[in-house]
C-alpha positions in Angstrom: 50.6 -231.3 -105.2 52.2 -230.5 -101.8 51.4 -227.1 -100.0 52.3 -225.4 -96.6 50.5 -222.1 -95.7 52.1 -220.3 -92.6 52.3 -216.9 -91.2 56.1 -216.8 -92.6 55.0 -217.7 -95.9 53.9 -220.5 -98.4 55.6 -223.2 -100.4 53.9 -225.0 -102.9 55.4 -228.0 -104.6 53.9 -229.3 -108.2 56.5 -231.7 -109.0 58.4 -229.6 -111.1 59.2 -226.7 -109.1 58.6 -225.3 -105.7 56.8 -221.9 -105.7 58.0 -219.7 -102.8 55.9 -216.8 -101.6 56.8 -214.6 -98.4 54.4 -214.0 -95.7 53.3 -210.8 -94.5 54.3 -211.5 -91.0 56.0 -208.7 -89.4 59.0 -211.1 -88.8 59.5 -211.8 -92.6 62.5 -209.9 -93.5 62.7 -206.9 -96.0 64.8 -208.6 -98.5 62.4 -211.7 -98.4 59.5 -209.2 -99.1 61.1 -207.2 -101.9 62.3 -210.4 -103.6 58.4 -211.7 -103.7 57.6 -214.8 -105.2 60.3 -217.1 -106.3 60.1 -220.2 -108.6 63.0 -222.7 -107.8 63.2 -225.5 -110.6 63.6 -228.9 -109.2 66.9 -229.3 -111.1 68.3 -226.4 -109.0 67.9 -228.2 -105.6 70.6 -230.4 -103.8 68.1 -231.3 -101.2 65.5 -230.4 -98.4 65.3 -230.5 -94.6 63.0 -230.1 -91.8 64.5 -229.5 -88.3 61.9 -229.9 -85.4 61.6 -227.9 -82.2 59.7 -227.6 -79.3 58.1 -224.2 -80.1 58.6 -224.4 -84.1 60.3 -226.0 -86.8 62.3 -224.8 -89.9 62.1 -226.1 -93.7 65.3 -225.3 -95.4 66.5 -225.8 -99.2 69.6 -226.3 -100.1 70.8 -225.2 -103.7 73.2 -226.8 -106.1 76.3 -224.6 -105.9 76.1 -222.2 -108.5 72.3 -222.3 -109.2 71.1 -219.1 -107.7 73.0 -215.7 -108.2 72.0 -214.2 -105.0 73.7 -217.1 -102.7 76.6 -216.8 -104.6 76.9 -212.9 -104.5 76.0 -213.1 -100.9 77.9 -216.0 -99.8 75.3 -217.7 -98.0 75.7 -214.7 -95.6 71.9 -213.8 -95.5 70.5 -213.7 -92.0 67.4 -216.0 -91.3 64.7 -213.3 -91.6 65.9 -212.5 -95.1 66.7 -216.3 -96.3 64.4 -216.9 -99.0 64.7 -220.5 -98.9 64.0 -221.2 -95.0 60.2 -221.2 -93.6 59.1 -221.1 -90.0 56.7 -224.0 -89.2 54.4 -224.2 -86.0 54.1 -228.0 -84.2 50.3 -228.1 -85.5 51.7 -228.6 -89.3 54.8 -230.5 -88.6 53.0 -233.5 -90.5 52.5 -231.1 -93.7 56.1 -230.0 -93.5 57.3 -233.6 -93.2 55.0 -234.5 -96.2 56.4 -231.8 -98.4 60.0 -232.9 -97.8 59.2 -236.0 -98.7 57.5 -235.1 -102.1 60.3 -233.2 -103.0 62.8 -235.9 -101.9 61.1 -238.4 -103.9 60.9 -236.3 -107.1 64.6 -235.4 -106.7 64.8 -239.0 -106.6 62.4 -240.3 -109.6 64.0 -237.4 -111.7 67.6 -238.4 -110.7 68.6 -235.1 -109.9 72.4 -234.8 -108.9 73.3 -232.9 -106.1 76.5 -231.4 -107.5 77.3 -227.9 -108.8 76.2 -226.3 -111.8 78.0 -224.3 -114.7 75.0 -221.9 -115.7 72.5 -220.2 -113.2 68.8 -221.9 -112.9 67.5 -219.1 -111.2 67.1 -215.3 -112.8 68.2 -213.0 -110.1 66.1 -209.9 -109.4 64.4 -207.9 -112.2 66.1 -204.6 -113.1 66.1 -201.5 -113.2 66.6 -201.5 -109.5 68.1 -198.9 -107.1 68.9 -199.0 -103.4 69.9 -196.3 -100.7 71.8 -197.7 -97.8 75.2 -196.9 -95.8 77.1 -194.3 -97.5 75.5 -194.3 -100.9 73.0 -195.1 -103.4 73.7 -198.3 -105.8 71.5 -198.7 -109.0 71.8 -201.0 -111.7 69.7 -200.9 -115.1 70.9 -204.4 -116.7 74.2 -202.6 -118.5 75.3 -200.2 -116.0 76.0 -199.8 -112.1 76.0 -196.3 -110.8 77.3 -195.5 -107.5 76.1 -192.0 -105.8 77.4 -190.9 -102.5 75.7 -189.1 -99.8 76.6 -186.6 -96.8 78.0 -189.4 -94.6 80.6 -190.7 -97.4 84.1 -190.2 -96.7 85.5 -187.1 -97.9 88.4 -188.7 -100.1 85.7 -191.3 -101.7 83.0 -188.3 -102.6 85.6 -186.1 -104.0 85.7 -188.3 -107.0 81.8 -188.3 -107.7 79.5 -190.5 -108.9 80.9 -193.5 -110.2 79.7 -195.3 -113.4 80.5 -198.9 -114.3 79.8 -200.8 -117.5 78.9 -204.4 -116.7 81.8 -205.4 -119.2 84.1 -203.8 -116.5 83.1 -205.8 -113.6 84.9 -209.1 -112.7 82.9 -209.7 -109.5 80.4 -208.6 -107.1 80.3 -209.1 -103.4 77.8 -208.4 -100.5 78.8 -208.7 -96.8 76.7 -207.5 -93.8 78.1 -205.8 -91.0 78.7 -208.0 -88.2 79.5 -206.8 -84.8 81.9 -204.1 -84.9 83.0 -204.5 -88.3 80.9 -203.2 -91.3 79.4 -204.8 -94.3 79.9 -203.6 -98.0 78.7 -204.0 -101.5 81.8 -203.9 -103.4 82.7 -204.4 -107.3 85.8 -205.8 -108.5 86.7 -203.9 -111.5 89.0 -205.6 -114.2 92.5 -204.0 -114.4 92.1 -201.9 -111.5 92.0 -204.2 -108.0 91.8 -202.3 -104.7 92.4 -203.6 -101.5 91.0 -200.2 -99.6 88.4 -201.0 -97.2 85.0 -200.0 -98.3 84.9 -196.7 -96.4 87.6 -195.6 -99.0 87.1 -197.9 -102.0 85.3 -195.7 -105.1 83.8 -199.1 -106.2 82.2 -199.8 -102.8 79.2 -199.0 -100.6 80.1 -199.3 -97.0 77.2 -200.6 -95.0 76.7 -200.0 -91.2 74.3 -202.7 -90.3 70.9 -200.7 -90.7 67.5 -202.1 -92.0 68.0 -201.6 -95.6 71.5 -203.1 -95.8 70.4 -206.2 -96.9 68.5 -204.7 -100.0 72.1 -203.9 -101.4 72.2 -207.8 -101.8 69.4 -207.4 -104.6 72.0 -205.4 -106.8 74.8 -207.6 -105.9 72.4 -210.6 -107.1 71.1 -208.9 -110.2 74.6 -208.1 -111.3 75.9 -211.5 -110.6 73.2 -213.0 -112.8 74.7 -211.2 -115.9 78.3 -211.7 -115.0 80.1 -214.9 -116.8 79.3 -218.1 -114.8 81.9 -218.4 -112.2 82.2 -222.2 -113.3 83.1 -221.4 -116.9 85.6 -219.3 -118.5 84.7 -215.9 -119.0 84.5 -215.8 -122.7 82.3 -218.8 -122.7 78.8 -218.0 -123.5 76.2 -220.1 -121.8 74.7 -223.1 -123.7 71.6 -225.1 -123.0 72.0 -228.4 -121.1 72.6 -231.4 -123.0 69.7 -233.7 -123.8 69.7 -236.8 -121.4 71.6 -239.5 -123.3 69.3 -242.7 -123.9 69.0 -245.4 -121.7 71.3 -248.1 -122.8 74.1 -249.5 -120.2 72.7 -247.2 -117.8 69.2 -249.2 -117.8 69.9 -251.4 -114.9 70.7 -248.2 -112.6 67.4 -246.6 -113.6 65.7 -249.8 -112.9 67.2 -249.8 -109.2 66.2 -246.1 -108.7 62.6 -246.8 -109.7 62.7 -249.6 -107.2 64.3 -247.5 -104.3 61.5 -244.8 -105.4 58.8 -247.6 -105.1 60.0 -248.4 -101.7 59.8 -245.1 -100.5 56.7 -244.5 -101.2 55.5 -247.5 -99.7 57.2 -246.1 -96.5 55.6 -243.1 -96.8 52.0 -244.6 -97.1 52.7 -246.3 -93.7 54.1 -242.9 -92.0 51.0 -241.1 -93.3 48.7 -244.0 -91.5 50.7 -243.4 -88.3 50.3 -239.8 -88.5 46.6 -240.0 -89.4 46.1 -242.5 -86.3 48.1 -240.1 -84.2 45.8 -237.2 -84.8 48.7 -235.1 -86.4 47.0 -235.2 -89.9 43.5 -234.2 -90.3 41.2 -237.0 -92.2 41.3 -234.3 -95.0 45.2 -234.0 -95.0 45.6 -237.6 -94.9 43.4 -238.0 -97.8 45.2 -235.5 -100.1 48.8 -237.0 -98.9 47.5 -240.7 -99.6 46.2 -239.7 -103.2 49.2 -237.8 -103.9 51.5 -240.8 -102.7 49.3 -242.9 -104.9 49.5 -241.1 -108.1 53.5 -241.3 -107.9 53.0 -245.2 -107.9 
């Protein structure tokens, strides 16, 4: 098991999944705190990286396209304080971060997890029911219906239509976009047979966002709805099916053997790197012993 604990949060990798728990530091974004602990299965990962800086580094997960309804609904537009797939690391834990990266990469190699897109969501999305107030309205979702209620700041023409209720079956798409510069953001629902190009300020199927503190929480509603829509990689009428069982190793056996040899070489290189980190004082005796034991287990 590989684990890193920082003020920003805690990441634990057990070989099958990464458990991401947000920290209590004031710099942790409201969206991350509201999401709580996330469990990311290994097969949802496309890669992991660690970027070192003079004052701090950054661990980053890259998920396979289509694996997470939150990333799909937000289009990758979550800013760093709210991004659940990043972790700030101080220089005194660079060695631990590098070890976790190597553990995840080795597991991806050993399990031969492809980096390409998937045709089903591998993360469940936020739990329902939920309700968020921001911008010019409140968006609520109970798993079957979206309810949009307006406040005193709503444009008169939009508020005049009253509370809006959208059945999940009538929603073709959902999008969350943050406010950037002078451009306002929105949470927008595309309704079947009723497309609109009106700005969110006038669109009765959209909540306009002005860049305030609770705007990112609207992404929770977007992700919860997205998780219950047909996956974008499949026809709308097609129901999700379980992944097929792996094919028996026949003609592909040579490539599997090659992959095993590559993984073994990678583990040997990692043992040498751990020794260098230990001799250089980056890893303590305890950290080195734990890391070495984890590598030897994989061999």
